[in-house]
C-alpha positions in Angstrom: -2.2 135.5 -3.4 -5.6 134.1 -2.6 -6.6 130.6 -1.5 -7.9 129.8 -4.9 -4.7 130.4 -6.9 -2.9 127.2 -6.0 -3.9 123.7 -5.0 -2.3 121.3 -2.5 -2.3 117.6 -3.4 -0.8 114.5 -1.8 -0.9 110.7 -2.0 -3.1 108.1 -0.2 -0.2 107.2 2.0 -0.9 110.3 4.1 -3.3 107.9 6.0 -6.0 110.4 6.8 -9.7 109.5 7.0 -11.7 109.7 3.7 -13.9 112.3 5.4 -10.8 114.5 5.8 -10.0 114.5 2.1 -13.6 115.3 1.3 -13.9 118.1 3.8 -10.7 119.8 2.7 -11.4 119.2 -1.0 -7.9 117.7 -1.1 -7.0 115.8 -4.3 -4.9 112.7 -3.9 -3.6 109.8 -5.9 -3.7 106.1 -4.8 -0.8 103.8 -4.4 -1.6 100.2 -5.1 -1.1 96.9 -3.3 -1.4 93.2 -4.4 -2.7 90.6 -2.1 -3.5 87.0 -2.8 -3.0 87.5 -6.6 -5.4 90.5 -6.9 -4.3 94.2 -7.2 -6.2 96.9 -5.2 -6.0 100.7 -4.9 -4.9 102.1 -1.6 -8.1 104.0 -1.5 -8.6 104.7 2.2 -10.3 101.3 3.0 -13.0 101.5 0.3 -11.8 98.5 -1.9 -10.8 96.5 1.1 -11.8 97.3 4.6 -8.8 97.8 7.0 -10.1 95.0 9.3 -10.2 92.6 6.4 -6.8 93.6 5.2 -5.1 93.0 8.6 -7.0 89.8 9.2 -5.6 88.4 5.9 -2.0 89.4 6.9 -2.5 87.7 10.3 -3.7 84.6 8.4 -0.5 84.5 6.3 -1.1 86.8 3.3 1.9 88.8 2.2 0.9 91.9 0.3 3.3 93.8 -2.0 3.0 97.4 -3.0 3.4 99.5 -6.1 4.4 103.2 -6.2 2.5 105.8 -8.2 3.7 106.1 -11.8 4.2 109.2 -13.9 0.9 108.9 -15.8 -1.1 108.7 -12.5 0.6 111.8 -11.3 -0.2 113.6 -14.6 -3.8 112.6 -14.1 -3.8 114.1 -10.6 -2.0 117.3 -11.6 -3.4 118.2 -14.9 -7.0 119.0 -13.9 -5.6 121.5 -11.3 -3.4 123.2 -14.0 -6.3 123.3 -16.5 -8.3 125.3 -13.9 -5.5 127.9 -14.1 -4.2 127.1 -10.6 -0.6 126.5 -9.5 0.2 123.2 -7.7 2.0 122.1 -4.6 2.3 118.3 -4.2 3.7 116.7 -1.1 5.1 113.2 -1.5 5.6 110.2 0.8 9.2 110.1 2.2 11.6 109.5 -0.6 13.4 106.9 1.6 10.2 104.8 1.7 9.2 105.2 -1.9 10.7 106.4 -5.2 7.3 107.9 -6.2 8.8 111.4 -5.9 10.8 110.6 -9.1 7.6 109.8 -10.9 6.0 113.0 -9.6 9.0 115.0 -10.9 8.8 113.4 -14.3 5.1 114.4 -14.5 6.1 117.9 -13.4 8.7 118.2 -16.3 6.1 117.1 -18.9 3.3 119.3 -17.6 5.6 122.4 -17.3 6.1 122.1 -21.0 2.4 121.9 -21.6 1.5 124.6 -19.1 4.5 127.0 -19.0 2.5 129.7 -17.2 1.8 127.5 -14.2 4.0 126.8 -11.2 4.5 123.2 -10.0 6.3 122.4 -6.8 7.1 118.8 -5.7 8.1 118.6 -2.0 9.5 115.5 -0.2 7.6 115.3 3.1 10.3 113.1 4.7 7.2 111.7 6.5 4.9 108.7 6.4 1.4 107.7 7.4 -0.5 110.2 9.5 2.8 112.1 10.1 2.7 112.8 6.3 -1.0 113.7 6.8 -0.1 116.0 9.6 2.3 117.9 7.4 -0.3 118.2 4.6 -2.7 119.5 7.2 -0.2 122.2 8.3 0.3 123.2 4.6 -3.4 123.6 4.2 -3.6 125.7 7.3 -0.8 127.9 6.0 -2.7 128.3 2.7 -5.8 129.4 4.7 -3.6 132.0 6.5 -2.7 133.5 3.2 0.8 131.9 2.5 1.8 132.1 -1.1 2.8 128.9 -2.8 6.5 129.9 -2.5 6.1 130.8 1.2 4.4 127.5 1.9 7.1 125.5 0.1 9.8 127.3 2.1 7.9 126.8 5.4 7.5 123.0 4.7 11.1 122.6 3.8 12.2 124.5 6.9 9.8 122.7 9.3 9.3 119.1 8.1 12.1 117.8 10.4 10.3 119.3 13.4 7.5 116.8 12.9 8.3 113.8 15.1 7.3 110.2 14.2 7.6 107.5 16.9 6.5 103.9 16.3 6.3 100.6 18.1 5.0 97.2 17.0 3.9 94.2 19.0 4.1 92.0 15.9 7.5 92.0 14.1 6.6 89.6 11.3 6.2 92.2 8.6 9.2 94.2 9.7 11.3 91.0 9.5 9.9 90.1 6.1 10.7 93.6 4.7 14.2 93.6 6.1 13.7 96.6 8.5 14.6 94.3 11.4 17.0 91.4 11.0 15.6 87.9 11.2 17.7 87.0 14.3 16.7 90.2 16.2 13.1 89.8 15.1 12.7 86.2 16.1 14.5 86.7 19.4 12.3 89.8 20.0 9.1 87.9 19.3 10.1 85.1 21.7 11.0 87.6 24.5 8.0 89.9 23.9 10.3 92.7 22.9 8.7 95.8 21.4 11.2 98.0 19.5 10.7 101.7 19.6 11.5 103.4 16.3 11.4 106.8 14.8 11.9 108.6 11.5 15.2 110.3 11.0 16.2 113.5 9.1 16.2 111.6 5.8 12.7 110.2 6.3 14.1 106.7 7.1 12.6 104.4 9.8 15.3 103.7 12.5 15.0 101.3 15.4 16.1 103.2 18.5 15.4 101.2 21.7 14.0 97.8 22.8 11.5 97.3 25.6 9.9 94.3 27.2 6.2 94.4 26.8 3.6 97.0 25.7 3.2 98.8 29.0 6.9 99.8 29.0 7.1 100.8 25.4 3.9 102.9 25.7 5.4 104.8 28.6 8.7 105.3 26.8 7.0 106.5 23.6 5.2 109.2 25.6 8.4 110.1 27.3 9.9 110.9 23.9 7.1 113.3 23.4 7.8 114.9 26.7 11.4 115.3 25.7 10.9 116.6 22.2 7.5 118.3 21.9 7.5 122.1 21.4 7.3 123.6 24.9 7.5 120.0 26.3 4.5 119.2 28.5 3.1 122.7 27.8 2.8 121.6 24.1 -0.3 123.3 22.5 -0.1 121.9 19.0 -1.9 119.0 17.3 -1.2 115.4 18.0 -2.1 112.6 15.7 -1.7 108.8 15.8 -2.1 105.9 13.4 -2.4 102.2 14.1 -2.8 98.9 12.4 -5.6 96.7 13.9 -4.6 97.6 17.4 -6.8 100.6 18.4 -6.9 99.5 22.0 -3.1 100.0 22.3 -3.3 103.3 20.4 -6.0 104.5 22.8 -3.8 103.8 25.8 -1.1 106.0 24.2 -3.6 108.7 23.4 -5.0 108.7 26.9 -1.5 109.0 28.4 -0.7 111.8 26.0 -3.9 113.7 26.9 -3.1 113.3 30.6 0.5 114.5 30.2 -0.2 117.4 27.8 -3.2 119.3 29.1 -2.9 122.2 26.6 -3.1 120.0 23.4 -4.9 121.5 20.5 -8.0 119.2 20.7 -8.0 115.5 21.4 -5.5 113.1 19.9 -6.7 112.0 16.5 -6.3 108.3 15.9 -6.3 107.1 12.2 -5.9 103.7 10.6 -2.5 102.9 9.0 -3.5 102.4 5.4 -3.1 99.3 3.2 0.2 100.4 1.6 2.0 101.5 4.7 0.3 98.6 6.5 1.7 96.1 3.9 5.1 96.9 5.4 4.2 97.3 9.1 1.6 94.5 9.4 -0.8 94.5 12.3 0.1 95.6 15.8 1.9 98.9 15.0 1.2 102.2 16.8 2.6 105.5 15.6 2.6 108.9 17.4 3.1 112.3 15.6 3.7 115.7 17.1 5.6 119.0 16.5 8.8 119.6 18.4 12.5 120.3 18.2 14.3 119.6 15.0 15.1 115.9 14.3 18.9 115.8 14.2 19.8 112.3 13.2 
């Protein structure tokens, strides 16, 4: 099967730069968020710049999000099928969003209309640039000549080797969203506690440890990479990060990673956490993504 015979698609919540989608000719569909009574598309910072978005949250705005509906997925998928290509769509983790259900509904309807085409919907079990990193791997597989079936099999067998580690210095949004209890959150804020979290095998964000201050949590985050990365400090794969209005903190993590892992495939890529994922994390969140051993819990 040649590269042109199937198309990979994803959602805006992969949190990769707009230039990446353009360079890869990667179709995507936008989630939406509502802020201060107005609805916006999660369109990679075009409708609302990331700086403005996080400034508004810091000033008290409380954005809410909306998942992609079936019609929007049909509008993403159908042009690909009309071109005579098969389709592989990776979704945001099903624990974070039910959008995979809408994608599957679109698949059912379009399979009836295009019975000769293959449509695969795959749960990434990932979020933000971790999701983007899995999409990137799928695109690389396609360039290597993987058939659509081979690529789906590879993704399903390897998605739990993609590690996601997060910390946040501002727990307000995590408390509001119920990801951290009010008592733990308020005590944590008062004591300058930074929880270290990761994504488990179900694609769910889990608080793992608590550390006092940014310096300690940054060291501990990089230690997790030393423990879990493929070939540990000899890791030669890609490493990506995303952050929400705290690039200085992300840069400290990236510098330490580049120091500890001299064989990295290029520099650490730092992206912005987009407006939909950022509606739930708020400002002050740093996330680290890398390939390693299989997530087991």
